[in-house]
C-alpha positions in Angstrom: 18.7 -9.0 -0.7 18.1 -8.5 3.0 15.0 -7.1 4.8 17.0 -3.9 5.5 17.7 -3.5 1.8 14.0 -3.9 1.0 13.0 -1.4 3.7 15.5 1.2 2.5 14.4 0.7 -1.2 10.8 1.1 -0.1 11.4 4.2 2.1 13.0 6.0 -0.8 10.0 5.4 -3.0 7.1 6.5 -0.8 4.8 8.6 -3.0 5.0 12.4 -2.1 1.3 12.5 -2.0 1.2 9.8 0.7 3.8 11.7 2.8 1.8 14.9 2.4 -1.3 13.2 3.8 0.6 12.0 6.9 1.5 8.5 5.6 4.6 6.4 5.4 5.7 3.0 4.2 8.4 1.5 6.4 8.6 -2.2 5.8 8.1 -4.6 3.0 9.0 -8.0 1.7 8.2 -11.2 -0.1 7.5 -14.2 2.0 5.3 -17.3 2.3 2.1 -17.2 0.4 2.0 -13.4 0.2 3.7 -12.5 -3.0 4.7 -9.0 -1.9 3.7 -6.8 1.1 4.3 -3.4 2.6 3.5 -1.9 6.0 3.4 1.6 7.3 1.3 4.2 9.1 -1.2 6.9 8.3 -1.9 9.8 10.6 -4.6 11.7 8.8 -5.3 15.4 9.5 -8.5 15.0 7.5 -11.0 12.2 7.6 -12.1 12.5 4.0 -12.4 9.3 2.2 -10.0 10.4 -0.5 -7.2 10.5 2.1 -7.9 6.9 3.0 -8.2 5.9 -0.6 -4.8 7.4 -1.6 -3.1 5.6 1.3 -4.7 2.3 0.5 -3.9 2.7 -3.2 -0.3 3.6 -2.5 0.1 0.5 -0.3 -1.2 -1.8 -3.0 1.0 -0.3 -5.8 4.0 -0.4 -3.5 3.3 -4.1 -2.6 3.4 -5.0 -6.3 6.5 -2.8 -6.8 8.3 -4.7 -4.0 8.1 -7.9 -6.0 10.3 -6.5 -8.7 12.2 -3.7 -6.9 12.9 -2.0 -10.1 13.9 1.6 -10.5 10.6 2.5 -12.1 7.1 1.8 -10.8 5.9 -1.6 -12.0 2.1 -1.2 -11.6 -0.7 1.3 -11.9 -4.3 1.0 -10.5 -6.9 -0.1 -13.1 -9.8 -0.6 -10.8 -10.2 -0.1 -7.0 -12.9 -0.6 -4.4 -12.9 0.9 -1.0 -14.9 0.0 2.1 -14.8 2.6 4.9 -15.9 1.1 8.2 -15.6 4.4 10.1 -14.0 7.8 9.7 -10.6 8.1 11.5 -10.2 10.7 14.1 -8.0 13.7 13.3 -4.4 12.8 14.2 -5.2 9.1 15.0 -2.3 6.8 14.1 -3.5 4.0 11.8 -1.6 0.9 10.7 -1.4 0.4 6.9 -0.7 -2.9 5.1 -0.9 -3.8 1.4 -0.5 -7.3 0.0 -0.3 -8.8 -3.5 -3.0 -11.5 -3.8 -2.2 -12.7 -7.3 0.3 -11.8 -10.0 0.7 -12.4 -13.7 2.9 -10.9 -16.3 0.4 -8.1 -17.1 -1.9 -7.9 -14.1 -1.9 -8.0 -10.3 -4.6 -8.2 -7.7 -3.9 -6.6 -4.3 -5.6 -5.7 -1.1 -4.9 -3.2 1.6 -6.2 -2.4 5.1 -6.1 0.5 7.6 -6.4 -0.6 11.3 -6.7 1.5 14.4 -4.6 1.0 17.5 -7.0 -1.8 18.7 -6.6 -3.7 15.4 -10.1 -2.8 14.3 -10.6 -2.2 10.5 -11.1 1.5 9.7 -11.0 0.9 5.9 -10.1 -1.8 3.4 -9.6 -1.9 -0.3 -9.1 -4.3 -3.2 -7.7 -3.5 -6.6 -6.7 -4.8 -10.0 -3.4 -3.3 -11.2 -1.9 -3.2 -14.7 1.8 -4.0 -15.1 3.7 -2.6 -18.0 5.4 -5.0 -20.4 9.1 -5.5 -19.7 11.8 -5.7 -22.3 
């Protein structure tokens, strides 16, 4: 499977709620020591923490989903922590990245970060995700 295939698969599965909040996931893959990753942007119209949390959570779930690239979601959030360094400015374009840190048959650990144009952390998150049994 090529990088273009992964990007097209990912673009078709961006959660509607993330799009509605001004977010997108454009790239993803599996490489090196990172088990799965996704990248995109968020242009929030509201600086509420819930907007940042939804974007970070979506990125982590999508990073786990990229590993399997199945037709159905392969993970759901079990526990999530969010650290907000500063509120984003309305309409500010933020870079979004989610990565799988560890992966087992039934669980995954992931992290995500939102960065401003200067590469400074706006918010970050870690999560434990449940993976449904296959078969």
